[in-house]
C-alpha positions in Angstrom: 0.0 0.0 0.0 1.3 3.4 -1.0 1.9 6.0 1.8 -0.6 8.9 1.7 0.5 12.0 -0.2 1.2 14.8 2.3 2.4 18.3 1.2 6.0 18.8 2.5 5.0 22.1 4.1 2.6 20.3 6.4 5.4 17.9 7.5 7.7 20.9 8.1 5.0 22.6 10.3 4.6 19.6 12.5 8.3 18.7 12.8 9.1 22.4 13.7 6.3 22.5 16.3 7.3 19.3 18.0 11.1 19.8 17.8 10.8 23.2 19.5 9.8 21.4 22.7 12.9 19.2 23.0 14.6 19.7 26.4 12.0 22.2 27.6 11.2 22.3 31.3 7.7 22.8 32.8 8.0 24.0 36.4 4.8 26.0 37.2 1.6 24.9 39.1 -0.7 27.1 41.1 -1.9 24.5 43.6 -2.5 20.8 44.2 -4.8 19.5 41.4 -6.3 17.0 43.9 -7.3 19.2 46.8 -6.2 22.8 45.9 -3.6 22.8 48.7 -0.2 24.4 48.9 2.6 22.5 47.0 6.4 22.4 47.4 8.9 21.2 44.9 9.8 17.6 44.9 11.9 16.6 41.9 11.9 16.7 38.0 10.9 13.9 35.8 12.0 13.4 32.2 9.1 12.5 29.9 9.0 11.3 26.3 6.9 13.9 24.3 7.2 12.3 20.9 9.4 10.3 18.5 10.1 12.0 15.2 11.4 10.1 12.1 13.5 11.8 9.4 14.1 9.2 6.6 15.7 6.3 8.6 16.7 8.2 11.7 14.5 8.5 14.8 14.8 11.3 17.3 13.2 11.2 20.8 11.8 14.5 21.9 11.8 14.8 25.7 10.6 17.4 28.2 11.3 17.7 31.9 8.4 18.2 34.2 8.7 19.3 37.8 6.8 17.3 40.4 5.4 18.8 43.6 4.5 17.4 47.0 1.1 18.6 48.4 1.4 19.7 52.0 -2.4 19.1 52.6 -3.2 15.7 51.0 0.4 14.4 50.6 0.0 13.5 47.0 2.6 14.0 44.3 1.5 16.2 41.3 3.0 17.4 38.1 3.5 21.0 37.0 1.2 22.2 34.1 2.4 20.2 31.2 1.5 19.6 27.5 0.1 16.1 28.2 -3.5 14.9 28.7 -4.0 13.1 32.0 -2.9 9.5 31.9 -1.2 9.7 28.5 2.4 9.0 27.6 2.8 11.2 24.5 2.4 14.9 24.1 -1.1 16.3 23.7 -0.4 17.8 20.2 0.4 14.4 18.9 -2.9 13.0 20.2 -4.6 16.1 18.8 -3.3 15.3 15.3 -4.6 11.7 15.6 -8.0 12.7 16.9 -8.5 15.5 14.4 -7.7 13.2 11.5 -9.7 10.2 12.8 -12.7 12.5 13.2 -13.3 12.3 9.4 -11.3 9.2 8.3 -10.8 5.7 9.7 -8.3 5.5 12.6 -6.1 3.1 10.6 -5.8 5.6 7.8 -5.1 8.5 10.3 -2.3 6.3 11.8 -0.8 5.9 8.3 -0.9 9.7 7.7 0.8 10.3 11.1 3.5 7.9 10.1 4.0 9.8 6.8 4.2 13.0 8.9 7.3 11.5 10.5 5.8 10.8 13.9 6.4 7.3 15.3 3.6 5.8 17.4 2.7 2.1 17.4 -0.8 1.0 16.3 -1.7 -0.4 19.7 -1.3 3.0 21.3 -3.6 4.5 18.6 -6.2 1.8 19.4 -6.0 2.7 23.0 -6.5 6.5 22.3 -9.3 5.7 19.9 -11.4 4.4 22.8 -10.6 7.4 25.1 -12.5 10.6 25.2 -10.6 13.9 24.9 -11.9 17.5 24.9 -13.0 18.9 21.5 -10.0 19.7 19.4 -10.1 22.9 17.4 -8.8 22.3 13.9 -8.0 24.2 10.7 -7.4 23.1 7.2 -3.8 23.5 6.1 -3.0 22.4 2.6 -5.9 20.0 2.6 -5.0 18.4 5.9 -7.0 18.9 9.1 -4.5 20.1 11.6 -5.2 20.9 15.3 -4.7 24.5 16.3 -2.3 23.3 19.0 0.2 22.3 16.3 -0.3 25.4 14.3 0.2 27.6 17.4 3.3 25.7 18.5 4.8 26.0 15.0 4.2 29.7 15.1 5.8 30.0 18.5 8.9 28.1 17.3 9.3 30.2 14.2 8.8 33.5 16.2 11.2 32.5 18.9 14.2 31.3 16.8 17.4 29.8 18.1 18.5 32.7 20.3 15.2 33.2 22.1 13.7 29.8 23.3 10.0 29.2 23.5 8.4 30.1 26.9 6.9 27.0 28.5 3.8 29.0 29.6 3.2 29.9 26.0 3.4 26.1 25.1 0.8 25.3 27.8 -1.5 28.0 26.4 -1.0 26.9 22.8 -1.9 23.3 23.8 -5.1 24.5 25.6 -3.9 23.7 29.1 -4.4 19.9 28.7 -2.9 18.9 32.1 -5.3 21.2 34.0 -8.3 19.1 32.8 -7.5 16.6 35.6 -9.6 18.6 38.1 -11.4 21.2 36.0 -14.9 20.6 34.9 -15.2 23.3 32.2 -12.9 25.2 29.8 -9.8 26.6 31.4 -10.8 30.2 31.0 -13.9 29.6 33.3 -11.8 28.4 36.3 -9.0 30.9 36.4 
């Protein structure tokens, strides 16, 4: 079976957006997401955000996320991060899959993501197909439905350049505050 035809510009947009996060640290949280209590720093954890493929070479994109200890309930919690709760890949990657699979079969969406240079096994996609995620805003870019999170991240990466790194708070905002959804009932702007 032939791989789907994807305009090279779309691949560049996605690769730029995801690559900009490599090595980024997320260290901010307002309060404990479980009880709302006061938190104190605990440690930092390295998390795999995505695996990008360029021809035959694979590159793992990782981020560091600070963990906190809650003084009230005693639970460990993560800083605001670009991950949906209980997921192991970055929220923009899941957004791409969900936005594509909203209009085409999941197996075809997985093939397109592979063509985009993102490495995720099919078992993981099956798991995420069964999960519910918040509505993902999308836009049509060269005939491909792309989530706004990817478009915004790409824009941040291009604007910042090499000398001025992307601000982690801007990344969280571009991704729609996915990690805050663990305790929030509505959209993020209603609970701030």
